[in-house]
C-alpha positions in Angstrom: 110.7 112.7 75.8 113.1 115.4 74.4 110.3 117.7 73.4 108.6 117.1 76.8 111.9 118.0 78.6 112.0 121.3 76.8 108.3 121.8 77.6 109.1 120.9 81.3 111.7 123.6 81.5 109.3 126.2 80.0 106.6 125.2 82.5 109.0 125.4 85.4 110.1 128.9 84.3 106.5 130.0 84.9 105.5 127.7 87.7 108.6 126.7 89.6 108.8 123.9 92.1 107.9 124.4 95.7 109.9 121.6 97.3 108.7 120.7 100.7 111.8 119.2 102.3 115.5 119.5 101.8 118.1 118.5 104.4 121.0 120.6 103.2 121.3 122.3 106.6 122.0 119.0 108.2 124.6 118.1 105.6 126.3 121.3 106.5 126.3 120.3 110.1 127.6 116.8 109.4 130.2 117.7 106.8 131.7 121.0 107.8 130.2 122.1 111.1 128.3 124.9 109.4 131.4 126.5 107.8 129.9 128.1 104.7 133.3 128.9 103.3 133.9 125.1 102.9 130.5 124.6 101.1 129.9 127.6 98.8 126.3 127.3 97.6 127.1 129.5 94.7 129.4 126.7 93.3 128.7 123.2 92.1 128.9 121.1 95.3 128.8 117.7 93.6 129.6 115.1 95.0 129.4 116.6 98.5 125.7 117.4 98.5 122.6 117.1 96.3 122.0 120.8 96.6 123.6 124.1 95.5 122.3 127.3 93.9 123.3 126.4 90.3 121.5 123.1 90.5 118.4 124.6 92.2 118.3 127.0 89.2 118.8 124.2 86.7 116.0 122.2 88.5 113.5 125.0 88.3 113.1 125.4 92.0 111.3 128.5 93.0 110.7 127.9 96.7 112.5 125.6 99.2 111.4 124.5 102.6 114.8 124.0 104.3 114.5 121.3 107.0 115.9 122.4 110.3 116.0 118.8 111.3 117.8 117.2 114.2 118.0 113.5 114.9 115.3 112.1 117.1 117.9 110.6 119.4 118.6 114.2 120.4 116.3 115.1 123.3 115.4 117.8 125.7 117.4 121.0 125.6 120.0 119.4 123.3 117.3 119.0 120.6 116.2 122.6 121.1 119.7 124.0 120.9 120.5 121.9 117.8 117.3 123.1 116.1 118.4 126.7 116.8 121.7 126.0 115.2 120.0 124.7 112.1 117.8 127.8 112.0 120.9 129.9 112.3 122.7 128.4 109.3 119.6 128.8 107.1 119.4 132.4 108.1 123.1 132.9 107.4 123.2 131.3 104.0 120.0 133.0 103.0 121.6 136.3 103.8 124.9 135.4 102.3 123.3 134.5 98.9 120.6 137.2 98.9 120.9 137.6 95.1 119.5 134.1 94.7 117.6 133.4 97.9 114.9 135.4 99.6 113.6 134.8 103.1 110.0 133.8 103.0 107.5 133.6 105.9 104.1 133.9 104.1 102.5 132.9 100.8 102.8 136.5 99.7 106.6 136.3 100.3 106.7 133.2 98.1 104.9 135.1 95.3 107.2 138.1 95.7 110.3 135.9 95.5 109.0 134.4 92.2 108.4 137.8 90.8 111.9 138.9 91.7 113.4 135.7 90.2 114.7 134.6 93.6 114.2 131.3 95.4 111.9 131.6 98.4 113.6 130.2 101.4 111.3 128.8 104.1 112.0 126.6 107.1 110.4 123.5 108.5 111.2 121.8 111.8 111.3 118.0 111.5 110.1 116.4 114.7 108.2 117.5 117.8 111.3 116.7 119.9 112.5 120.1 118.7 110.1 121.8 121.1 110.8 119.7 124.2 107.1 119.6 125.1 106.9 123.4 125.4 104.4 125.5 123.6 106.4 128.6 124.3 109.3 127.0 122.4 106.9 126.2 119.6 106.0 129.9 119.5 109.6 130.9 119.5 110.4 128.7 116.5 107.5 130.3 114.7 108.9 133.8 115.6 112.3 132.7 114.1 110.6 131.8 110.8 109.7 128.1 111.1 106.5 127.6 109.0 105.9 123.9 109.5 106.7 121.3 112.1 106.7 117.6 111.5 105.0 116.2 114.6 107.5 113.3 114.9 110.6 112.0 113.2 111.5 108.3 113.4 110.8 107.9 117.1 107.7 108.7 119.1 107.5 111.9 121.1 105.7 111.9 124.4 102.5 113.2 122.8 102.4 111.6 119.3 103.3 108.3 117.7 105.8 108.0 114.8 105.3 105.7 111.8 108.5 103.8 112.6 108.2 103.3 116.4 106.0 101.0 118.5 102.6 102.6 119.1 102.3 104.2 122.5 99.8 107.0 122.4 97.9 105.4 119.5 97.8 108.8 117.8 97.8 112.1 119.6 97.5 112.6 123.4 95.5 115.5 124.7 98.7 117.6 124.8 99.4 116.5 121.2 96.0 117.8 120.2 96.8 121.1 121.9 100.1 121.3 119.9 98.1 121.0 116.7 95.7 123.7 117.9 98.5 126.1 118.8 100.2 125.5 115.5 96.9 126.4 113.9 96.7 129.6 115.9 100.2 130.6 114.9 99.8 129.8 111.2 102.4 127.0 111.4 101.6 124.1 109.1 101.0 120.8 110.7 103.3 118.3 108.9 102.2 114.7 109.0 105.1 113.1 107.3 106.8 110.5 109.6 103.8 110.1 111.9 101.8 107.0 112.3 98.5 106.6 110.4 96.6 107.0 113.7 98.4 110.3 114.4 97.6 111.4 110.8 93.9 110.7 111.4 93.9 112.4 114.9 95.6 115.5 113.5 93.2 115.8 110.6 90.3 115.5 113.1 91.6 118.2 115.3 93.1 120.7 112.9 91.4 123.9 112.0 93.8 124.5 109.1 95.2 122.7 106.0 97.9 120.2 106.7 101.0 119.2 104.8 102.8 116.0 104.2 106.2 117.5 103.4 107.8 114.3 102.0 105.7 111.2 101.9 104.4 108.9 99.1 101.5 106.5 98.6 101.3 103.4 100.8 99.1 101.7 98.2 102.0 101.8 95.7 104.8 101.0 98.2 103.7 99.5 101.5 106.0 101.3 103.9 104.8 102.8 107.1 106.3 106.2 106.2 103.8 106.5 103.3 100.2 107.8 103.4 97.2 105.3 103.4 94.5 105.9 100.9 91.9 106.7 103.5 94.1 109.6 104.8 94.8 110.8 101.2 91.0 110.9 100.7 90.6 113.3 103.6 92.8 116.0 102.0 90.1 117.6 99.8 87.9 118.5 102.8 91.0 119.7 104.8 92.5 121.7 101.9 96.1 120.4 102.5 98.8 118.9 100.3 100.7 115.7 100.1 104.2 116.1 98.7 105.6 113.0 97.1 109.2 112.1 98.1 111.9 110.5 96.1 113.6 108.3 98.8 113.9 104.8 97.1 112.8 102.8 100.1 109.6 104.8 100.3 108.8 104.6 96.6 110.1 101.2 95.4 108.9 98.0 97.2 112.1 96.1 96.2 114.2 98.8 97.9 112.7 98.3 101.3 114.6 95.2 102.3 117.8 96.4 100.7 117.7 99.6 102.7 117.1 97.7 105.9 120.3 95.8 105.2 122.2 99.0 104.4 121.0 100.5 107.7 122.2 97.4 109.6 125.5 97.7 107.9 125.8 101.3 109.1 125.1 100.3 112.7 127.7 97.5 112.3 130.2 100.2 111.5 129.1 102.2 114.7 127.2 104.8 112.7 123.6 106.0 112.7 121.8 105.0 109.5 121.1 108.6 108.7 124.7 109.7 109.2 125.7 111.9 106.2 129.3 112.6 107.1 132.0 111.8 104.5 132.9 108.6 106.5 129.3 107.6 106.6 128.8 108.1 102.9 131.9 106.1 102.2 130.4 103.2 104.1 127.2 103.5 102.2 129.0 103.6 98.8 131.0 100.5 99.7 127.9 98.6 100.7 126.1 99.6 97.5 129.1 98.5 95.4 129.1 95.0 97.1 125.3 94.8 97.1 123.8 96.5 94.0 120.6 98.1 95.0 117.2 98.0 93.2 116.9 101.1 91.2 114.0 103.5 91.6 113.5 105.8 88.6 111.6 108.9 87.6 108.8 106.6 86.5 108.7 105.0 90.0 108.0 108.4 91.5 105.5 109.3 88.8 103.5 106.1 89.6 103.0 107.5 93.1 101.9 110.9 91.8 99.4 109.2 89.4 97.9 107.3 92.4 97.9 110.3 94.7 96.2 112.4 92.1 93.5 109.8 91.7 92.8 109.5 95.4 93.4 113.0 96.8 92.8 115.0 93.6 95.0 117.3 91.6 94.6 120.2 94.1 96.2 118.3 96.9 99.5 117.0 95.7 103.0 118.4 95.6 106.7 117.6 95.7 109.1 117.1 98.6 112.3 115.4 97.4 114.2 114.9 100.7 117.5 115.7 99.0 120.5 115.6 101.3 118.4 113.6 103.7 119.0 110.3 101.9 122.1 108.5 100.8 120.4 107.1 97.7 118.2 108.7 95.0 116.3 107.5 91.9 117.8 107.5 88.5 117.0 110.8 86.8 116.4 112.5 90.2 120.0 112.3 91.6 120.0 115.9 92.8 117.9 119.1 92.8 118.6 119.6 89.1 116.4 116.6 88.3 112.9 118.1 88.7 112.5 118.8 84.9 112.9 115.0 84.3 109.9 114.3 86.6 107.8 117.0 84.9 108.7 115.6 81.5 107.7 112.1 82.6 104.3 113.4 83.7 103.8 115.3 80.5 104.5 112.0 78.7 101.7 110.5 80.9 99.4 113.3 79.5 99.3 115.5 82.6 98.2 118.9 81.5 100.2 122.1 82.0 97.5 123.4 84.2 97.6 120.3 86.5 101.4 120.5 86.6 101.3 124.2 87.6 99.2 123.1 90.6 101.6 120.3 91.4 104.7 122.4 91.3 103.7 125.8 92.7 100.0 126.6 93.2 99.0 123.9 95.7 101.8 124.5 98.2 101.3 128.3 98.1 97.5 127.9 98.6 98.1 125.6 101.5 100.3 128.0 103.4 97.9 130.8 102.6 95.1 128.6 104.1 97.1 128.2 107.3 97.5 132.0 107.5 93.8 132.5 107.1 93.0 129.9 109.8 95.5 131.6 112.1 93.8 135.0 111.8 90.5 133.4 112.6 91.9 131.5 115.6 93.7 134.6 117.0 90.5 136.5 117.0 89.1 133.8 119.4 92.0 132.8 121.7 95.4 133.8 122.9 98.6 131.7 123.3 98.0 128.4 125.0 99.5 128.0 128.4 98.9 124.2 128.6 101.5 121.8 129.7 102.0 118.1 129.0 102.0 117.3 132.7 98.6 118.9 133.1 96.8 117.6 130.0 98.3 114.1 129.9 98.4 113.4 133.6 95.4 111.2 133.5 96.3 109.2 130.4 
């Protein structure tokens, strides 16, 4: 493994990781109300966060989709305003650390950042509640730099079902289909993490562009509704999109599912949201873990998902989306953003070729964004901005 770790570092120097999902902006909101002086990314921020520039560099990260997530119990204009605040902090820290971070809006920008030795910084909105059922708001998020939107988070939106809520639309409503088409016209990737399997299938039926799963693993390996069924993985080659494996233990290790449910209930018993990442929330999580040792996911656990996803979807349609700073618990060997070389070394140990690993880390994600850009140019030659409303399209449903 030592030789493979050295080889992993060499590979990542040439083909760095495009990570599909990192919740550092939300950690900044929860911990310090966006005060960058209190969380200097140029310094080692352990144990406050999983993420900082030194560890991104150590991990071989070349492009990061920063999640401009807001909780799905935020709604209406509150959700929109909070999303704008998230966008604002990404723009501020990208500007503040311009020596290391480069704003990126296109696949060409990603390649330019790599050539400059900087980390391409992109944004993804996590949950359709961020647009408050407004296609004009969706367009504004795109204009501000958002390059994917996850159609739902943990709760349904009025036009799409979540994986972790009771089915209501049984996929996408007519307005939900229009959201997908407008995202295609803009060049914004349709992100199918968090959505129900029926929503995944509906989106893949409607989309004119490649899709992304920014942080999801294989349901056949760990039977959690947040993961991707094999029949959906098998649709990716025809679509051209990419499924980015996540590291969250409850999504990758079957034994961790029940344990995490108990940890979530413990958070609620303390009057906290299960995803609360404040210092007080993290202390509650640490105390629960100390009293109730958790089943440990490892680098090997994540590699098992990648082996399966490669077999079903093909090597051209898989990537990495760790979900760092969006989870209280991480696998051994993948404790923070410096851990990616450990995963690459594990895959080398499993006889993955350097060419295949270059696709996993860099090439597939860049190609997928470029495919969305190509589809947008075609769509814009045929139609203008959609003026549809949910009241009009879904009135009869």
